[in-house]
N, C-alpha and C positions, 0 to 999 in steps of 0.2 A: 739431483738436478744439476745439469751442466752449467758452467758459468757462461754468461752472455758473451757472444763474440762481437767482432767489429760491426757486422751487419745488424745484429740485434740492437746495439747501441745507436747506430745510425737511424734505424727505423723508429726507435723510441724518441730520438731527438726531433725527427720530422713530425711524427704523429704519436703522441703518448698513448692514445687509446689503442692503436695498432700494436705498439710495443708491449703494452700490458697483455693484450690478447695473445701475442706471440710467446710471451714469457709463460703465461698460463698453459699454453699448449705444450711448451717444452717441459713444464713441471710434471705433466701426466702424458706419457707417450701414447697411451690408449685414447686420449682425447683428440689426437690428431686424426682428422677425417680420412687420411690416407691409410691409417693403421687400423682404426676401429671399424666394426661392422656398422652398417647404416640401417637402423631400425625404421620400419614404416610407421608413420603416425607418431613420430617422436614428439614428446612434450604433451601428449594427450593425457587427460585426467583418468583416474581409475574407472570412473563411470563411463567415460567415452570409450575406453578400451573394452569394457564389458559389452557395451552396446554394439561395437564393431565385430567382436569375435566370439562372444559367449555362446551364441546359438550354434554357429558352425562347429565349435569345439564340442559342444554338448552332443550334436548329432554324430560326429566322428567317434567320440568316446563311447557312446551307446553301441555303435556298430562293432567296435573292437571288443567291448566287454562281452557282447553276445556271440561273437564269432571267433575270438582268440582265447583259447581255454586258460592260458596262464594269466591273462589280464583279469578275467573274472575271479580266478582263484586268488590273485594278489590283492584285489580290492576286498574280497571276502575275508582274507587274513586280517586286514586292518579292522574290519567290523567285528570279527570274532574276538580280537584282542582287546578292543576298546569297549564293546558292549556285551559280548557273549550272549547269554540267555536273558540279559536284563540287568540294570543297575539296581543294587540293593539299597534301600533307604532306611535310615534310622530316624524316626520322628522324635522330637523333643518338645517340651512345653507342658502345660497343665492338662492338655487333651491328647497327649501322645498316643495312648492306647486306642482311643477312639479313632484318631487319624490313621493309625496302622491298620485297624480292622476295615475302615471305610476304603482305604487305598487298596488293600488286598482284593476286596470285592469289586471295586471299580476297575482295577487293572484287567480283569477278565472281560469287561464290558465296554472298554473305552474306544474301541475301533468302530468308526461309523460304518465301515463295510462289513463288520462282523466276522472278519477273518483272523485278526491278530489280537494278542494280548498287548499289554503295555511294553513288555520287552521286545516284542516283534515290531511295534511302532517305532521304538527307539532305534532298533537295528536297521529298519527300512529307511528311516530318516537319514542316518549316517551313510548308508550305502548309496542313497540318492545324492547326497551332498558330495561324496567322493567321486562319483561318476559325472553327474550333471553340473556340479558346482554349487547349486542351491537346492535346498529342500524346503517345502512349505507345508505347514500343518494348520489347517483351519479349525478353529474351536467352534463346535456346533452345539448350542444350547438345546436341551430336550425338555419335554413336558414332565411334570411330576408324576403323571400316570404311566410313563413309559417303563416303569419298573427297574430303573437303574439305581445303583447305590448312591451315585451322585449324578444329577441330571445334566450331563455334558458328555459329548463324544468328540473324537478327533478324526478329521478327514485329511488323509495324505494327498498332497497335490504336487505335481511336477511343476517346474518353473515355466513350462510352456503356457500355463494358465495366465501368466502375467502379461498384460497388454503393454509390451515395451514400446509400442508406437506412441504411447502417451508420454511425451517429453516436451513440456512447455509450461508456461505459467498457467495456472488454473483460474477458473472464474472467481475463486475465493481469495485470490492473491497469493496462494501457496505456489510452490514449485514442484513440478512433476518430472522426475528423471527415471527413465527406463521403467515406467509403470508404477513407481513408488512416489507418493505425494508427501512433501515435507512442508512444515510451517516455516515462519520467518526465523526461528531459532534452530532450524535443522532437525527438529524432531519429526518422526514419522507420523503422518496423519492416517495413512491407509494405503492399500494396494488396489490398483485397477486390475480386476480379474475378469476373464471371460466367463460366460454363464456355463460353459462346458469346455472340455479339452479341445483345442483347435484341431487336433488330429481326428476328432470324431465327426467333423463337419461332413465329410463324405459319406459316413455311415448313416447319418440322420437325414441326408438329402437337403439340408438347409445350411446356408452360409451365414445366417443372421448372427448366430452365437460366435462366429469367428471374427466378426467385425464389431460386435457390441460388447462393451465392458462396463462394469459398474464399480464404484468405489467401495471397498470393504474396509471397515475401520481397523486401525492398527491393533487394537485390543483383541481382535478376532483372528489374528494371524501370528504364527510363530515361524520365523525364517531362520534357517540354519545354513551357514556358509563359513568358509575359512577366510578370515580377514588378513590380507597380505599387503594392503596399501591403505594409507590414511584416506578417509573419505569414500571408501569403497562401499557401494550400496547393495551389491550382489556378488555372488561368487562365480568362479570359473572352474572347470573340471580339473581335478588333480592330475589328470593325464595330459595336460596341456603341453608339457615339455617332452612327452614321450610319444605323441601321436605319429610324428614323422619318423621316429626311430622304429616304431612298430610297423609302419607301412613299408619302409625300406627292407626290414627284416623279412616280412611276409613275401615281398617280391623276390628276395634272395632265396627263400625256401621254395617258392614255386619254380624259379629257374633251376634250382638244384634238383628238384623232383623231375623236371623234364630232362635234365642232363643225365640223371640216373637211369631214366627210362631208355634214353638213347644208348647209354653205356651198357645196359643189360641186353641189348640187341646185337646180334652178330651180323656184320655187313659182309657181303661177298662181292669181289671184283672179278668179273669174267673176262678172259682174254684168249686169243687164239684165232681159229678159223672163223672169219666173219660170216661166210656163207652158211656154215654149220650152225651159227648162232641165230640166223634169221628166222628160223621156225622149224617145227617138226616136219619130217618127211612123210609122204603119204603112201609109200609102197610097202614092200615086205620088210624093209629095214626100219620101219617106224618105231619098232620096239627098242632099237639100239640108240635112238636119238633122245635128247632131253625134251621132255614134254613141257617144261616151264622153266623160265629163268627167274621167276619171282619168289619161289618158295623152296625150302629144303625140308624134306620129310624128317620129322624128329625121330631119331633112332633108326632111320631106314638107310638103305643103300641106293644111291642114285647113279644110274649110268648116263654119262653125258656124251655128246658127240665127239668124235675123234678130233684132236687138236685143240679142244676147249680146256683152258686152264682156269681153275678157281682159286682165288686167294682171299682168305678171311681177313677182315679188318675189325679189330677190337679197340674201342676208344680207351684212352688212358684214364684211370681213375684219378680224380683230383683230391688231394689230401686237405685236411684242415677244416672240414665242414663242421664237425661237432664242436671243435674249439671255438670257431667263429660264432656259432649259434649260442653257445653258453655265455661267451663274453658279451654279446649284444643283449641277451636277455638280462644279464646282470646289470648292464647300464640302464635298461628299461625299468627294472625293479627298483634301482636306486632313484630314478626319476619319479616313480610313482610313490615310493615310500614303503615298499613291502620287501620281504626277504626273497631271495632267489629260491631257497629251499621251500618256503611256503607257497610260492607261486607255481613251482614246477614239480614239487615232490621229489626232487633229485637230492638225495642225501649222500651221494658217493664221495663227495669231497669234504665232508664235515667231520671234524673231531671235536672233542669236548671243549677245548680251549677256544677254538674258532666259533663254535656254537654259542658259547657264553658271551664272548665279546660282541658278536652280532646281535645277540638278544639284548644286551645292554643298550646298544645304539638304537635298535628298533623300539625298545621299551621307552626310551626317552622321547622319541617322536610320538608314540601313542599317548603317553601321559600328558604331553603338551596339548594334544588334541582333546583329551578328556577334560582337563582342568581349565583350559583357556578358551575352548570352543563349545564342547558339549554341555558343560555345567552352566555357563551363563546364557547360552543361546537356546538350549533345548530343555535340559532337565529342570532348571529353576523355573522357567516360564510354564512348563507343564504342571509343576507342583503348585505354582501360584494360581493357575486356572482351576486346578482341582480343589484347592482350599476355598477359593472365591465362590465357586458354585456350591460347595458343601455348606458354606455359610448362608448363601441365598436360599438353599433348600431347608434351612433350619436344622441341619445335622450337627452344626457347630455354632456356638455363640458368635455373634458378629464381631465382638471385641476379642475373640480368642487369639492369643499369641502362639506362635509356632515357629519351628525351625526344623531343618532336615539335614542329615549328614549322608553323604553318598559314599558307597563302597563299590568300586569297579571289580570286574572279575579277576580272580587270582591268576597270576601267570603260571603256566605249566612248569612243573619242576624238571630241571635238567638232571639233578640227583636228588631223588625224593628224600632219602635218609638225611643227607646233609641239610637240606632246606627245612625239613621238619625240626631237626635239632636246632637250627638257627632261630626258628619261630619260638621254640621253647625257651631259648636263652634270652630272646627279646622280652618274653613275658616275665621270666624270672628276674631280669634286670630292670624291670619297671618301664621299659621303652614302648611297651604295647600291652594290650589287655587280651584276655581270652576271647571276649566278645568281638573285638576288632579282628582277630585272626579268623574267627568263625565267619564273620561277614565277608572277609576277603575270599573265602572259599565259596561264597554265594549262598550261604545258609543263614537262617534266622537264629540268633543266639537263644532267644526264649524257647523256641521249639527244641533246640539241641539240649538245653539244660533240662527241659521237661522230659525228653526222651531218656536222657541219662539217669534222671531220678527214677523213672519208671523201670528202666533196665536194672538198676541196682536193687530196687525193691523185689523184682522178680527173681534175681539171682540169690538174694538173701532168703526168700521163701523156699527156693529150691535147694538150698544148702551149698550153693556154688560160690558164695562170696569169697572164701579163702583162695580159690583158684584165681578169681579176678584180681584180688588184692596183690597176690604174688606176681601176677602178670604185669600189673601197673607199676609195681615197685621194682620190676626187673629181677626178682629173686627166682631161684629154681622152683619149678612147679611142684607143689606138694603131691604126694601120692593119695588119690581119693580113698584108698582102702585103709589109710592110717588116720589116727585121731589127730 
């Protein structure tokens, strides 16, 4: 910070308030209005910003996800890394075995649409959150005679279902902001939801459902979004800072494609006898004059009128296109939070060290999403609903205590041998357990141990146990023909 000059001291003497403001501006050069960008809607709350821009961002993001291949692949990479084929759960408590069996059966029945298992619901919820900003899951109670392991199902909803026009004080004295109703303590009371997706209004021929919404209790809704500001009640697309970059890049690619098309064409400039160029003759000499000035036969020989000179014009190729495209896509991938290699499939510039360093950074981002967003907002509420309805159905005692441990999908190995040895050293050093490592690979330890026991029993009955023991101990394989 520079020392105040004579003008600063004079202004402070005449007006202390103005002097303080001037000193603060000098303390942060970026705070000077002439230097800093001028944001629109400066000072708006998180919910006000969501109300003004979330819908437009959502529409743009969906368009780019569906029409720009590397965007869909980049978002998919985040979901693949965070959810994979589903999060593995380890239940604990006096009824752990019962919970595990019920949950396994219910996982195949949980989707109200009948298309997905629980892993698919988890992946779709995260994919929707990444693109739209917010994903909603409505908890749908079912009858006991519906044949479900636990009488509840999950209905996936897009955030379009929320009636964001509901923003005012409610008749009960609560506050409604962007379609979410809060009580006097700031706790969520419920969501104002349309009876059907507003985009379906044209299909049904009725606009009633588009303008009519009802309050759905908060206990029936699970909302998933990335909280980036205090007081934020809904999310915005992860692509928010990349949309303009993607648009400009696509315009550049289209312009380059048109330029390449022009570059591939050979232009001809004709000069010489103007009368001869006016058109073909009609007499005996018609065969010796040019029939057309618009086309050149490919691979043919064209006789032109005497005095007509043809000069070819070939546009100069512009270098740097590939480098520019790669650099811009890397900026876009950084803004979205995915890797360039995962989004494009281009591994031409990757070596082991660079791949490992990028993987560490990407892994930190995914793990933050897993433990700070997915666990508290999606996984734990899903399991609480599952246990609650299991108790209501009488499958569990009402007073049953329970807990659950989550294991996310294992990260693909860069060097399989080194990483397996690292896992074994962690187990040997007491820093992890065999069961934990099995869960990291997406498997059930109980099933693995049962299969291993059955395998060893079959090997022993077949007389192959010495071979297996030698293999496990890393000893030279014994000759089956020797005792």
